[in-house]
N, C-alpha and C positions, 0 to 999 in steps of 0.2 A: 236075796230080793231086798230092796231098800224101800221104805216108805217114810217120806218127809211129811210132818204136819206143819200147821200154820206157825207163823212167827207170833209170839206173844211178849208183850212189854209188861215188866213188873217194876213200879216205883218203890224207892226206899227198901232195898232188897237186904233186909235185916237177917240176922242169924235165924230168928224164928221163921221168917218166910223162906230161907234157904232150907231149914229143916223140914218145913211142910212140903216144899217141892220135891225134895229128895226121898222124903218119906213116901210120898204118893208113888213114886217111881219104884221104891222098894216093895211097897204093897201090891203093886200090879206085876211084880216080878219082871220087870222091864229089861229087855236085851237090846242093846243099841247104843247110840250116842245122844248125849245132851250137849248142845252147842249154846253156850253163854257169851254174850258180847256186851262190853261196857267200855266206855271211854276209848273207842276205836280198837279195843283189844278182844281177842276172841280165845276162848278155852273150849276145849272139846273133852268131856268126860265120858269114858267108856264104862258100860254097865254089863254085868251078866246076872241074870236073875234078881234084878233090883239091887244088887250090891256093886260097889264101885271096884273097878279094876285098875284104871289108870287115868291121868289127866294130861293132855298136851296143850300146846299154846301158852298164852301169856306174853309178857313183854320180852323176856330173856329166857326162852325154854332151854337153850343149849347151856347157858351158864348154869341154870338151876340143875340140870341133869348131870353135867360135869361135877359140879360142887358136891352133891349128895353121893354120887358114885364113888368119887375120890376119898370123901370122908369116911364112908361106910367100908370101902375096899381099897385101903391104902397100898396094898400090894399089886393092884391092877396096873398095868402100864397104860396110860390114857392119852398117849400122844396122838395127834391127828392121823398120822400115817398108819399107826397100829389099828385105830379104830376102823380106817377105810379098809384094812385087811380083814378085820373081823366082820365088817359088814359084807364083804364079797363071800366069806364063808357062810354067814347067815343066808345070803341070797340064794345059794345052792340048796339050802334046805327047805326054803319056802318059795311059793310062787311070788315073784316080785310085785304083782298086782296087789298082793295082800299086805305089802309092807307099808301100811298106812300109819303105823304107829311103832316104828322101828327101835325107838328107845326101850319100849317095853318089850319088844320081841327079842331084842339083843340081850336083855337081862335073862330072859328065858333061855336063850341060846347058851349063855354063860353058865346057868344053872345046870343045864344038861350036860355041859362039858366039865362040871364040878370045880369051876372057877370061882364061883361065889355060893354062899349058903342061903337057905330060906330065910334066916334071921336077917342077913344083909339086904336081901331083896325087900323085906318087910321094912326095914329102917329107911331105905331109899325112898320107897313109894309113899310111905306115910309122910315123910318130911316134904315131898313134892307136893303132895295134897295139902299140907298145912300151908305152905307158901301160896298155892293158888287160892285158897279160901281167904287167906289174909288179904290179899290183893283184891279180891271180889268185895270184901268188906268196904273198901274205899268207894265203891260204885254207888251212886244214888239211884241209878236206873239201869236195869238189865234187859235185854231183849234175848229170849230164848227159843230154841226150836228142838224138838226130838226127832231122831231118825232111827227107826227100827233096822237094825242090820247087824249081823254076827261077824264082825271083821277079825276079832281076836279068837284064835283057835285054842290058845293055852290060857288057863286061869291060874296065875301064879299064886294069888291070894285074893280074898274078897274082903273088902273094908266096909266097914259100918259109917255112913256118911255122917251121921249125927255126931259121932264122937269126935270126928276131925273138925266139924263146923264149931262145936263149942270150945275146942282148943284154939282154934282161930279167933274166935270171938274174945276170949280171954286175952290173947296176944295183942289183938287190935285195941282193947280197952287199956292195956299197959302202955301201948304205943302212944295213944291219946293223953294219957295222964302224964307222959314224959314230955308233953308239948311238941310232939314229933308228927301231929296229924297232917300237916302240910308238906311233909317230906316222904319220899319213898325210899324204902330199904334197897331198890335197885339202882340208886344213885351212887357215884363213885366219890370219895373225898379227895381232894388234892390240895396241898399247901400252896396258896397264892402269893402270900406275903410272909416268907421266912423270917424276916427281921422282925416284924410284929409279933410273930409267934414266939420267937427266941426271948423277947421281952417278958412274955407271959408265963412261961413254964421252965422248970429246971432244965439244966443241960442234958441229962441222960434221956429225959422224957422228949425233949426236943429232937434228939438224934433218932429216937424211936419213931416219933411222928413223921419227920421227913423222910425216913426210910419207908414206912408204910403207906403214907397218904400221897400216892404218885398219880391218882386219877385212872389207874389200871384195874383196880378191883372194887367192887361194889361193897356197900355196908354189908350186904349178906355174905359175900366172899370173905371179907375180913372177920366177920363173926365166926365162921367155920374155922378159918385158919388160925385165929387167936383163941379158940375155944371159949368164947364170951357170948352171953345171949345178946341177941340182936338189939333189944331196948336199952340195956345198960351200956353197950358199946356206942350206940348212936346218941344216947343221951350225954355221954361223956365228951363227945366231940361237938355237941350243939353250941357250947359258949364260944368256941373258936369259930364256928360258922357264923354265929350272930355277930361277932366282931370283925369278920371279914378276912380273917387270917387263913381260914380254910374255906374252900367252896365245894359244894356238891354238884357234880356234873353228870349229865347223861353220857352213857358209853355204849358202844355197839355190843351185840351179842356176840358170842364165840362162833366160830365157823362150824358149820355141820360137816360131819364126815361123809355125807351124801350129798350129791348134786340135786338141785331142786327138781331136775327133769326125771330123776329116778323114782321119786315119790311125790306124786302131786294129787292135789285135791281135784275131784271132778269138776270141769268147768260148768258154769250155770247153763241149764238146759231148758228153763222155762221161757215164757214168751219174751220178745224183745221190747224193751221200753227205751224210747228216745228222750234225751233231755236237751232242750235248746236254751242255753244260759250262758252269758259271757263270763260268768264268775267261776274260775277253776275250783274254788272252795265248795261252792254249791254242787258242782258236777261230781266232785270227789264223794262228798256227802251222800248224794243220791245213789252213786255206784255202790257205796258201802252198804247202805240200807237195803237196797234191792237185792244185792248179792246174797244176803243173809236168808232171802226167801226163794234163792235160786232162779231170779230174773236176770236175763241178759240185758245189758245196757249199752247204749251208744250216745255218746255226749257230743254236741256241736256248740263250739263256743263262738263261731263266727256266724251271726243271724242272717248275713246276706247268703250264706250258702246252704242255709237250713233246708229249703224246699228240695234242692237237688239231692242232698243227702237223704232226706226222707223218702224220696221217690225210689232211690236205689235200695234203701234198707227196708221199707215198708213195716214199721214197727207196730206192734199191737196197741201201744198206747203212747202219747206224748205229753212231757211236761215241757211248758213254755213260760219262759221268763216274761214279766209284764214290761219291764223297762230294759231296753238294750240300745246300744249305739247304732244309728241309722235307720232303726225301725222300732216297732213295739209288738208286744204280744197281741194286742187286738188285730193289727194289721196282718200279721202272720196267720192267725187262727182264721181270719176272714178268707185269706187267699187259700188255705188248706181246704176249707169247706167247699170251695168251688172246684176242687179236683175230685173226680168221681171216686178214687181209691181211699181218699180220706173223709168222705162225707159222714161216715159212721164211727170213724176212729176216735176213741176217747181222747180229749184234749184237756189237760189240767193246767190252769194258769197259776204261776207262782208270783207272789209279790209281797213286798215289804209294807204295802199300804192296803190295809184290809178294811176298805170303805164300803158303804152301801152302793154308792155310785159306781165304783170299780166293778162290784160284783154284778150289777145290772148290765153294765156294758159288756162285760164278759159273755153273759148270757146271750146278748143280742148278736154277737158276732159268732155264736155257736159252741162256746167253751162248755164242757161237760161238768167241771167242778173248778173250784178255786181254793188254793192253799196258801197260808200266811208263811213268811220266812221270820225267823229262822226255822227250818224244817224240823218237824217232830216224828221220829221214826214210826211210831205207832200210827199216827194220822196219815203218814205217806203209804204205808202198807194197807191200811184200812181202805182208803180211797182207791188204791190200785186194785185190790181184790173186789171192791164193790163195782168199779167201772167195767173191769174185764168180764165180771159176771153178767153184768147188765148187757153189754155188748155181745156176749156169747149166746144169750136168750134172744137177742134181736136177729142174730144170724140164723138160729135154728128156725 
């Protein structure tokens, strides 16, 4: 049985606020998932009796998992083909619908096969949590939602969140003190100007740097490989980055051993919300925010097709851009209110110009609410919840 609660926004998500949130979940002996979203990145924390079991998500979950499993278990053969074979074995022991956290379940499977020890599992999971909390420290604002559900049948170990939170805080503080606050340890260093680098360093160091810094491994990968702490390694490369000889670049995550169709997150099942806006960025932002609250979305970027699409989809709520090519939000809203099936549908006007006259005109053509751009996730979800509740009471 799954039970999702409302989405809540926290500004300035410091270690103290993290500790308070996770402490409340521990105190209530919470079972289920906590979903945190920040900077367009989502983490899912798995809980059992208020204690942490595992965390998935983040920017590079596969690299993170491979990195720590390989470091803790150097004897395990982790080629992609082998992992696919291991996953097939795991699938025979568990219902595939329950493989929502396969990385954790595979560790449990290996433990049952005596391929890894409890100590190795502890090292892997603690380091994965440490990276996740470190990354969350970079977020100024997070959106979170809790979901009561017992998806993990095995509890390999139970972790105290507060201990990891303050370890991550100390590491983040060291990262800032090393003047690395605007860099991510998930970036990969690459030598861009070899001749410039050669002038700056001795020949042996130059050879080592050109062999290591190929843009194929992140700072975190190199830290594990070279057995150096992430802060000192990254700080040692910073002068070459600042001088332009080395560049830090974004690279893709590693391939997963399972296909996306094998383990999928459930599709949103809430009310359908339409967005009429010619900006792809606004459409993507609304889809992302509304998806965290389980709303279905349908975006239309061609305003001239809007009414035809809305008639076929019949959404529960409509976001409508004020300024669009060929028409405007006032005109579209006025036309919608003349169609019987949209007379009571909540219509929210989106605009970059939040003036009194604009608001008055929006009300005159039948708009239900008015939101300013750039969109604020908390305001979007609040106005949607308020308008849908009001509309439901009208129907009753």
